[in-house]
Phi, psi and omega in degrees: 000137176244124179245131178247127179279134174259131183218172167068202187277186187302313182302315179291322177299324179293318176297320181291322175298313180299323178295320176302316180293323177299316179295322178299321180288323184281327183235071185297339180274351181265154172267119181252126181232159179248131174263106183262359190292336176305323184291338177277333177279325189252324173051058176288146177054259184236027176070208180284112189250344193308308185283342175284319183280321182238086185304332181294341180284352178269358183238147175299149003270004186273341182296140175270147171286137181265132178283133178264182181300317181294320178301311183296321180292320179301321185276323189245341188073017181239150177266083183272334182292164178200163176298152180279350173289127188300316182294315179295325181298320180292319177295317179302317180298319179293324181290319186274345184305305180292322180297316179298322179298318179293323181294316183282345176264350184240246189302324186253025182301312182293321178298317180295313184291322185280331188258347181274133174230127176215182184260027184294339178287337180077002181264103185298315182295321180295317179295319179299314180297324181293311184284341177273359181226046178282158171267109185296350178273351182257171179259142178217145171237119193241132182232121170185187181257333174060037182274350178294142180295347176306326188269350184225348189294335178272358183244014188306311182297320177294318181300317182295334175277325180293312182266072182259114177288145166279154182291135180295144181262346181279147185295325184298314179287327176297316179294320180294320177297322178296320178294319180294314182292333186264012181219171171279071190284141178228120177276143172236120179251130179238115181261124177233261172043244185292346177292339182269352180295152184305318183290344180250357188300330180257013181248295186264135179278133172270104188287146179231207186292339178303320178272308187294327177297316178295320182295317179296317179299320179298316179295314185295334177286342188238345180242126189296309185228068183288143169246123186265126177250118187260127179239134182196154170273007177215073184297327179300317177296317181300318180294324176292320182298321183250034184299334183271007181241141180248008186252021180261138174254117184265126182252112187225008188272347181267105183231169176058227183291348177264008182300331182299338180298333176297320176299319179298314180297316180298321182293340180272346179295153182293328180218162184226135167249109187269163170264181172277067188210134178297335181300312181274338172300320179293328176300321177292319180295323183275356181291119182261002180292129182297133177068023182290144175268133175235115181265133178223152186275142171288325181278100183256306177230157178298128179077009182210117176273163175285161171290156175277121183277145180253008177295145182302134174065024170263123189245125181264125182241128180261000000 
């Protein structure tokens, strides 16, 4: 059995889902399951979103098998499962923390050490080689984000079918889609929010005009009449950033559990200027417009650049 942990926000959950499908294709004789319980204990952003955003993922053949408490214990010797009730999940986590430590240091030490795979080594190529050469007869519990294009670039057409948005029923998004479809639309995504929190201040870069100015100039040199649609969790900042421009369309109506609609709108734009965020990276991956340009930043995290993508028409700007 191979179990993949799902964590974090929508963009990361999408990479982890795609990785599960990759493993199913590579190891057809193995049972591949997803452990979603982390999301009930930690609940980042809007919790487990995949089946809410993409209803087709809740139905065969796209639905993932969910790993239960017994599955996780069989593979790791750890009690990773928890109740899906948020309050109970937090209590459960406090109760099992010390117990799990004793289990992995004692009776189930070898099971834990032999079956766990994660990205703690920081070596992307080593991790890729490891997960691409598993023994399908053995058990594994795998933890990472799988955002490298190594894991998805050969699956783009499949991915675009898997992550199929339903059409929005509200008039505001319908009108915005009509504007996007009817122009040389270019999405600009600006990620702020949790990047500004104290615990993230020395990790994620809050990008400014040094990046966006170059990205816009690159587009304007190649697109005759671009219309820029700006998406951000801090629209006030975005308006200040582009205060000297009158040609920006600011999209701010999709909030809370409807935030995913911004990804849908961005993916429909003819071209994309992404942030250092999986949310807008996915808009570029899901963009079906022929010959679309997708601009992405080299500066992703402090002290760490992004990998250079080899997807057609993806442009890295430092």
